[in-house]
N, C-alpha and C positions, 0 to 999 in steps of 0.2 A: 746717793745711796745705791748700792749694788743690787741688781736683780737676784732673786733667790736661786734661780736655776744657774745663773753665772757663778754665784758664790759657791754653790754645791760642786760645780764642775772644777773650779779652781782649787777647792780643798782636795778633791779626789785625785787630781792630776799629779799632786806631789807625793802621793802615797804608793807604796809597793808592798806585796805580801812579805810578811816578816819571818818566813821560814817554815820549816816543818819538823815533826818529831814522830817517833814511833811509840805507840802505847798499846797496852794489852787490850784485847777485845772486851774484857770485862769493864774497862774504864773508858771506853770510847763513845758511849752514848752522849749525844749533844755536840760532839766534835765535828769538824769539817774535814772531809776527805781531801787529801792533798793530791791524789792521783786516782785514775780510774781503778776500781776494784775488779780484778779478773778472778773468775772461779778457778780454783785449783783442782777441783774434781766435779764430776757431774752429779746432778740430783734428780732422781735417785741414781746411785752409782751403778746399779744393775736393775734389770726389770724385776718388779716385785708385785705381789698380790695386794690388792686394795681391800680384800675381804677374806674372811675365813671360808675355806671351801676345798676344792680339788682341782689340781692341774690336769688338763686333758688335751687331747688332740681335737681340733674343731670338728673333724669328721665324726667323732664319737658323741658330739653334743646334741643327741637326739632324744626326745622324750621316750621313755621306756627302755633305753639301752642300759645294760648292766655291765659294769666295769670292775676289774680287779684292782684292789689297792696294793701297790708294790712297795710302799714306804711313806714316810712323812718327812716334812722339812720345816721345823719351827723357825721363826725369824732368828737370824743369826747362825743357823745351822743348815746350810744348803745341802741338798741331796746330790750325790754323785751318780744317781740312777737317771736313766733316760726314759721319758714317757713314750710308749709306742701304742699303736692301735689296740684298743680293748683294755688298756691299763690306765691308772691314774695315781697321783701322789697327793696325800693329804697336805694342805697348806694352811697357813694362818696369816692374818694381816701383817704385812711386812716381809713375808717369806719370799726368798728368791725363786723366780720361775725356773723350774728345772729344764734341762735340755729336752727337746722334742715337744714340749707343751706350747700351745699358743692360745689357750683359753682357760679361764677359771670359772668353775661352776660353784655357786654359793651353796653352803651346807643346807640352807633352808629348802633348797630345791632338790635335795638328794635324800634317799632313804637307804640307810646303811644296815647291812646284815653281815656281821663278822668282817671278813676281808673283801666284801663286795659292796658296791653301791648301785642303786638304780635311779636313773634320772626321772624326776617328776615334771620337768619342763624343759623345753628346748633351750639351748645356749647359742650365743653368737661368737664368732671368732674375735679374739682380742679383748673380750669383755673382762672387766675387773682386773686389768693388768696396767700398772703404772710403768710405762716403758722407761728404759734407761735414758737419762737426760731429758725427761719430759718437762721438768721444771726449768733447768738450765744445763748447758753443756760446759765441760771443762774448757777453759780459755775464753769463755763468753764474758763480756763486760756486764756485771750485775748492778753496779752503782757508778755514777759518773763522778769525776773530780768536782769539788766544790759543793758536794751534797752534805747536808747536815744530817748526821746519823741519828735515827730514831731507834727505839727499842726493837721495832720490827726489822730494821736494817741490821741490827746486831745479830738477830737470829739468822738472817740471810747470809751475812758474812761468815758466821760459824758453819752453816750448812755448806758454804763454798770452800771450806777448809782453811780458814784464816784464824790464826791465834794472835797475831800482831797486825795493827793497822797503821799506815802512815797518814797522819793528819796534820792540818795546819797548826802551828804553834799558837797558843792563845796570846793575843797581843797584850803586852804589859802596859796598862793605862793608869796614869796617876791623875787623881781628881783633887784639885787644889782650890779650896774656897778662900776668899779674901775678904777682909773687913774687920774693923775693931769691934763692931756690934755682934759678930757671929759667936755663938756659943754652941757647945755640944748638948744633946738631949740629957737632962738631968743636972747640968751645971747650974751653980747659983746664977740667977738672972738679975740684971739691972732693968729699970723700967723700959729702956729702949733696946734691950737685947733681942736678937733674932736667932732662933734655933737653926742650926745648919741643915735644914730639911732638904734643900735643893741638892746638896752634895750627896747626902745619903740616897736620895731618889735616883740621881744620875748614876751613882756607883752600882746600885742594885740593878738598874736597867742594863747597863753595859755588861755586867756579869751575866745577866740573862741572855745576852746575845752571844756569849761565849768568850768574852774578854776576861783577862785577869786584872780586874779593876781594883785599885787600892786607894782608899781615902787617906790623903796626906794631911799632916797637921795644918791647921788654919794659918794663913799668912796675914799678918796685921798690916794696917795702913801706914807702913813706913818702908823706906827703901831697904833698910837692913833686913827686916823680916822677909820681904819679898825676894831679896837677893839670896838669902840663905835657903829659900825653898827650891832654888835652882839645883841645889846639890842632889835633890831627889829625882831630877829629870834625866840625868845622864844615862840611866839604864832603861829608860822607858821607850816604848814604841810610839806612844802618843801621850802628850800632856794636855789635860783639859782643865782650864781654870774657870772659876765661877765668880763673877763680879769683878769690878775694877777695870772694865774695858770701855767705860763710857768717857765722858768729857768733863766730869766733875773734878773739883780740886783734889779729892782723895781717890780718884780712879787712877792708880799709880802703876798698874801692871806693865803697860807699854814702856814707860820711862825707866822702871826698875830693871826690866829684862833687856833693854837695848845694850847696855854695857857688856852683857853676857852673850851677845851674838844674836839677839832677836832680829830676824828679817821679817818685817811685817808685810803681809800681802794686802789685807783689807781689814777694816774694823767697823764698818757700818753697812747694813743692808736694808732694803726696802721690804720689811717684814714686820708683822705685828701678831703676837708679841715676839721680841727678839731683835730689835734694831741694832743694839750695840754688840754684834757678834764679831769676834776677831779671829783672824787666821794668819798663821805665819810659821816660821821655822826658828826654833831655839837651839842654835848649834845644829846638831844632827837630828834633833827630835822635833817632829811635827807638833804643832800646837794649835788648839782651838780654844778661844776664849768665849765662854758663854755669858749671857747676861746674869746679873745677880738675882733678879726676881725668880723664885723657884719655878713658876709655871713657864716663864720664858725659857729658862734653862732646860726644862724637860721637852718643850716643843722643839727647841733647836737641836736637842739630842736626837729626837725622832727624825728631823729633816736632814741633819748634817752628820752627826756623830755616828748614828747607826750605819750609814753608808760607808763612813771611814773605817769602822770596825770590820765590816764585811769585806772591804777592800784589803785590809791588812791580813785577813784570813784567806785571801785568794778566791773569794766568791765573786761572781759576776754581779755588777751593780748597774742598774739602769740609770742613764743620765736623768731620766724623769722620775718624779715621785710616783710611788705605787698607790694609785687612787682607785676609788670605786664611784659609782653614781648612786644618788639617792634622790628623794623628793623633799624639797624644802618645806619645813613645817611652819614657817612664819615669814612675814614680810621683812625685807632688808632694804636699808637705804643705800644710796650710791656710795661706793667705796672711794677712798682717797688714793694717794700714790703708792701706798704700801699693800703688799699681799697679805691678806688676813688668814689666820688659822683660828677659827672660832670653836671653842669647846661646845659640844652638842651631845644630845642623846639620840640614839637610833631606836626607833620603834618598828618592829616587824609588821608588815601589812599582809592581809590575806590574799589568796589566789596568786601567790608568786610575784606580787607587785614589789617594786623597789621599797626599801625601808624609808621611814619618815625621819628626816634629820632636823632636829629642833635646837637651835643655839640657845644657850642660857642668856638671860637678859643682861647679866653682869659678866664682863670679860676681863676684869681686873687681873693683872698678871701675878698678883700675890695670893690669890684665892685658891688654895690647894683643895679646899672642900669641893669646889665646883669641878676641878680637874678629876678628883677621885670619882665623882658622880658621872662624869662623861665617859662615853665609849667610842667617840670619834671626834675628829677635827673637821669642820666644814671649811673648805678652802675657797677664798674669793680672790680673783685676780685684781691687780691694781686698776683703779678707775672703773671697776665693774659697775654697770648701771644699777639703779634700783630694781628690785625683783620682788614678785609677789609669791606668797605661799602656793605650793603646788608645782612650782618650776623644778626642773631637773638641776641638781647641784652636784659638786664634786666633794668627796670626803676621803679622809685617811682614818682607818680604824686604829684605835689605841690598843696597845698590847695589854 
């Protein structure tokens, strides 16, 4: 059985970014930047007032001084006048700082009488002025390539003068469940029917990562049905199958796909749940075969398919799993030759201590109820020795 880290590396080494496209800024939230985003203008584009008040020369900012108001400059209507000693111009929040002024005195500290104002407090040079480019300068990189755009980033991109953004194309991923026993939710059920929960779960997860994941029609346990499913694969950036990758009589995926150009890399890894994981190339389309048990399919999606999707979108992916440390909440026996991913709950601890990770007593790979109640996976290395509650352990948080 192949080591998990080796299997992950071998899957990723065959993948390359699947291209880029240009989208409007209004539809770019959640997308991945394909290139660094450079500011097309500075923010603020000119020096502006951060308060309502008066633009003055710093040498006039003395308590008791009386200044003559020579004009006003509402936001969006800059003044063409120049501030000189003994004069001031009325400003509002966002008003452009007029020529000659280097200080803003807030209106709360001014007493106005007609066209003059008297200072009730001293001012300091440069106060209440947002200088041109204080936030960022034109030409500055404001977001790096590979960054997933948030709503906050959309605001930043708009302020930087962008209407269109170049982003990674969403990878087209087909999700193909296999098996005669598989039915869709709501379909008439036989006593041994199994609802296609794993495929719906994996499809939803991959779409949440930014993929364009499509649930394909179920392929039945015969060569003809499996072969016809390949017609859907030619336009895909990645094909993900669920079930049919083990060694049973009706696990037919490998044999059915071989005549259509399947180049199999591996099909068994030292992992629990998820031992019958398959990786290969179906013609020009990379393929990952997930186990049929829904929990195993989801865990393998977290460990392998997530990294594949990020690679296809041009993001940097660490060779190692992204893990955290926690405190073990129960005793565990010695592990065997497989790397374990145990469903567990995380309980926050006081005083900034590490959270408590407590695995569920049952780890059956068909129990979706336990997966839904979990918020992390506790990772145990192959042949890990027995360990007692209170020890430091490694976890992956569940999305």
